[in-house]
C-alpha positions as CSV (number, residue, x, y, z in Angstrom):
1,M,0.2,-0.1,-0.2
2,V,1.8,3.5,-0.7
3,L,0.9,6.2,1.6
4,E,0.5,9.9,1.5
5,S,3.9,11.4,2.1
6,F,6.0,14.2,0.9
7,Q,10.0,15.1,1.0
8,V,12.2,17.2,2.2
9,G,15.8,17.8,1.1
10,T,17.4,16.7,-2.5
11,G,20.6,14.8,-1.2
12,D,21.8,11.3,-1.8
13,V,21.4,10.0,1.4
14,P,18.1,8.3,1.5
15,T,16.4,8.5,5.1
16,V,12.4,8.1,6.1
17,L,11.0,9.7,9.0
18,L,8.3,8.2,11.0
19,H,6.2,10.4,13.4
20,G,3.9,8.7,16.5
21,F,0.7,7.4,17.1
22,L,-2.1,9.7,16.4
23,G,0.0,11.9,14.2
24,S,0.7,12.7,10.6
25,G,4.1,13.3,8.5
26,R,3.6,17.4,9.3
27,N,4.8,16.4,13.0
28,L,8.1,16.0,12.1
29,R,8.9,18.6,9.3
30,S,10.5,21.2,11.2
31,L,13.3,18.6,12.1
32,A,13.5,17.2,8.5
33,V,14.0,20.9,7.4
34,A,16.4,21.7,10.1
35,W,18.1,18.4,9.3
36,T,18.7,18.7,5.6
37,Q,19.7,22.3,5.8
38,A,22.7,20.8,8.2
39,D,22.9,18.4,6.0
40,P,22.3,18.9,2.7
41,R,23.0,15.0,2.0
42,R,19.9,14.1,3.1
43,R,16.8,13.3,1.2
44,I,14.2,12.4,3.5
45,L,11.0,11.2,3.2
46,L,8.1,11.6,5.8
47,P,4.9,9.5,5.0
48,D,1.6,9.6,7.1
49,L,1.6,6.0,9.0
50,T,-1.6,3.6,7.5
51,G,-4.8,4.6,9.2
52,H,-2.8,8.3,9.9
53,G,-3.0,11.9,8.6
54,Q,-4.0,11.4,4.5
55,S,-3.0,8.0,4.5
56,P,-5.2,4.9,3.5
57,A,-7.4,3.0,6.1
58,L,-6.3,0.5,8.7
59,P,-7.1,-3.2,7.6
60,A,-8.6,-5.2,10.3
61,D,-5.5,-7.3,11.1
62,A,-3.0,-4.4,10.6
63,D,0.3,-4.6,13.0
64,L,3.4,-3.4,12.8
65,S,4.5,-5.8,10.1
66,T,1.7,-4.2,8.0
67,L,2.3,-0.2,8.7
68,A,6.5,-1.0,8.0
69,R,5.5,-3.3,4.5
70,D,3.2,0.0,4.0
71,V,6.2,2.1,4.4
72,V,8.9,0.2,2.3
73,D,6.3,0.0,-0.8
74,T,6.0,4.0,-0.5
75,L,10.0,4.2,-0.7
76,D,10.2,2.2,-3.3
77,A,6.8,4.1,-5.2
78,Q,9.1,7.6,-4.3
79,G,12.0,5.9,-6.0
80,F,14.1,5.7,-2.7
81,T,16.0,2.3,-3.3
82,G,18.5,0.2,-1.5
83,A,19.3,0.6,2.6
84,I,17.6,3.5,3.7
85,D,18.5,5.1,7.3
86,W,14.8,4.9,9.7
87,V,14.4,7.3,12.2
88,G,11.0,7.3,14.5
89,H,9.3,8.5,17.0
90,S,7.4,6.4,19.3
91,L,4.9,4.4,17.1
92,G,7.6,5.2,14.2
93,G,10.3,3.7,16.4
94,R,8.6,0.6,16.5
95,V,7.8,0.4,13.1
96,S,11.3,0.9,12.1
97,L,12.5,-1.9,14.1
98,S,9.7,-3.8,12.8
99,A,10.9,-3.3,9.1
100,S,14.6,-4.3,10.2
101,L,13.1,-8.1,10.7
102,H,10.7,-7.9,7.9
103,A,13.0,-6.1,5.4
104,S,16.0,-6.0,6.6
105,D,17.7,-5.2,3.1
106,R,15.9,-1.3,3.2
107,V,17.2,-0.8,6.6
108,G,20.9,0.3,7.0
109,S,20.4,1.8,10.4
110,V,17.7,2.4,13.1
111,S,17.4,6.1,15.0
112,L,14.8,5.4,18.3
113,L,13.5,8.7,19.2
114,D,12.1,7.9,23.2
115,I,10.8,4.5,22.7
116,A,11.9,1.2,23.6
117,P,11.8,-2.3,22.1
118,G,9.6,-4.0,24.5
119,P,5.7,-4.1,24.8
120,V,4.4,-0.6,26.4
121,P,2.4,-1.3,29.7
122,L,-0.8,0.5,29.2
123,D,-0.3,2.9,32.4
124,L,3.1,4.1,30.9
125,S,1.0,5.0,27.6
126,E,0.5,8.6,27.3
127,S,-1.1,7.9,23.5
128,G,-3.2,5.3,25.5
129,F,-4.4,8.7,27.8
130,V,-4.5,10.9,24.4
131,L,-7.0,8.1,22.9
132,D,-9.4,7.1,25.7
133,I,-10.2,10.7,25.6
134,L,-10.5,10.9,22.1
135,M,-13.1,7.5,21.4
136,Q,-15.0,9.8,24.2
137,A,-15.4,12.6,22.0
138,P,-18.4,13.3,19.8
139,P,-17.8,11.8,16.1
140,R,-18.5,15.6,14.6
141,A,-18.9,19.3,15.7
142,D,-20.6,22.2,14.4
143,N,-17.1,23.7,14.5
144,R,-13.4,22.9,15.8
145,R,-13.8,25.4,18.6
146,A,-16.6,22.7,19.6
147,L,-14.5,20.0,19.7
148,R,-11.4,21.8,21.9
149,A,-13.5,22.5,24.5
150,D,-14.9,18.9,24.3
151,L,-11.6,17.9,24.9
152,T,-10.2,19.8,27.1
153,G,-13.0,19.6,29.4
154,R,-11.8,15.8,29.5
155,G,-8.8,16.9,30.5
156,L,-6.7,16.7,27.8
157,S,-4.2,20.0,27.5
158,E,-4.7,22.8,25.2
159,G,-1.4,22.2,23.2
160,L,-2.3,17.9,23.0
161,S,-6.0,19.4,22.0
162,D,-4.6,21.4,19.0
163,W,-2.4,18.7,17.6
164,L,-5.4,16.2,17.6
165,L,-7.3,18.9,16.0
166,M,-5.4,18.9,13.3
167,N,-7.5,16.0,12.5
168,L,-10.1,17.2,11.3
169,V,-12.1,17.6,8.2
170,P,-14.9,19.4,6.8
171,D,-18.3,17.9,7.3
172,G,-21.0,19.3,5.8
173,D,-21.6,22.8,7.7
174,G,-19.5,21.3,10.9
175,V,-16.0,18.7,11.1
176,R,-15.6,15.3,11.8
177,W,-12.1,12.8,12.5
178,R,-10.4,12.8,9.4
179,F,-8.9,8.9,11.0
180,D,-11.3,5.9,12.0
181,R,-11.0,6.0,15.8
182,D,-12.5,2.5,16.5
183,A,-9.5,1.1,13.9
184,L,-7.1,3.1,15.6
185,F,-7.9,1.6,19.7
186,R,-7.2,-1.5,17.6
187,L,-4.2,-1.2,16.3
188,H,-2.8,0.7,19.5
189,K,-3.8,-2.5,21.7
190,R,-2.0,-4.8,19.2
191,V,1.2,-2.9,18.5
192,N,1.8,-2.2,22.2
193,V,2.1,-5.4,22.9
194,E,4.5,-6.5,20.3
195,D,8.4,-8.3,21.5
196,L,10.6,-6.0,18.9
197,W,13.6,-6.9,21.4
198,P,14.4,-9.9,18.7
199,A,15.5,-6.9,16.0
200,V,18.0,-5.9,19.0
201,E,19.1,-8.4,20.6
202,R,19.7,-11.1,17.2
203,P,23.4,-11.6,16.4
204,V,23.9,-9.1,13.6
205,H,21.3,-6.3,13.8
206,P,22.1,-2.7,11.8
207,P,23.1,0.3,13.7
208,L,20.5,1.0,16.3
209,R,20.8,4.2,18.9
210,C,18.1,5.6,20.9
211,I,17.8,9.3,22.4
212,R,15.4,8.7,25.7
213,G,14.0,12.1,27.6
214,G,14.5,12.4,31.1
215,R,10.7,13.7,31.6
216,S,9.4,10.6,29.9
217,R,8.3,6.8,30.8
218,Y,8.8,5.1,27.2
219,V,12.5,4.4,27.9
220,P,12.7,2.7,31.5
221,D,16.4,1.9,33.0
222,A,16.1,-1.6,32.4
223,A,15.5,-1.1,29.3
224,V,18.3,1.3,28.6
225,A,20.9,-1.2,30.4
226,R,19.4,-4.1,27.9
227,L,19.6,-1.8,24.8
228,E,23.2,-0.7,25.7
229,A,24.1,-4.7,26.4
230,A,22.7,-5.3,22.6
231,D,25.4,-2.6,21.3
232,C,22.2,0.5,21.1
233,P,23.5,3.0,22.9
234,V,21.3,5.6,24.6
235,T,21.7,8.9,25.0
236,F,19.8,11.2,27.6
237,L,17.9,14.5,27.3
238,P,17.2,15.3,31.0
239,D,15.2,18.4,30.4
240,A,12.7,16.6,27.1
241,G,9.6,14.9,27.4
242,H,8.5,12.3,25.0
243,F,8.4,14.8,22.5
244,V,12.2,14.8,22.5
245,H,12.2,16.4,18.7
246,V,9.9,19.3,20.1
247,D,11.3,19.3,23.5
248,S,15.0,19.6,22.7
249,A,15.3,20.2,18.9
250,Q,18.7,21.1,18.8
251,A,20.2,18.8,20.8
252,V,18.3,15.6,18.7
253,L,19.7,17.3,15.6
254,A,23.3,17.3,16.7
255,W,22.7,13.6,17.9
256,L,21.1,12.3,14.7
257,M,24.5,14.0,12.9
258,A,26.7,12.7,15.0
């Protein structure tokens, strides 16, 4: 399946940059622009993952390997050949690890933005908290302002509410959600229990690295020790939350270029 995507940069080092759950390629545009300006060799593809943004809907049985295969199909369609550098935030990082298992010839390296390979406990999942509120919200409203008030009234921050509202589309005289919330709910349950440690701990794997936000719980200390034992160095950003590329943009850029 070919996904909605756009490119940043015109260099000869192919790279794919993958967003997190409930996001879209636009979420990482600033990072991609800064990276290609600092390193003009880069040519970066930013797709909307399956079921996200303007990409096709999720199949009923979609899992991480489904999303990874769709990214590979999109790389092919856009002329990105050979082994690619994969960089993924949260869900995008887990998709990258899945690709390294199921399409190893297309993965030159994997850089994880605040995500670990193991199953994600529900009580640690910020995306699960956001999804629960999203599932309670009405399917449509008269205007964006009404849906924003509903989300913030259920306890979601203004920033996260505005981020979610990027997924609204016109619907007659009102607005509705672009994505299928029920399909995303099923996907979330399925991908969070997948164990991707085999991608990291096998005898031979592509170069791996991880960056961790000090105010995030997605990469616990036990996972750091296990990652580093498997030759996947972990960099710590003490002042960053889960969205490390937003909270510590310059540090993440320097890390990517190191």
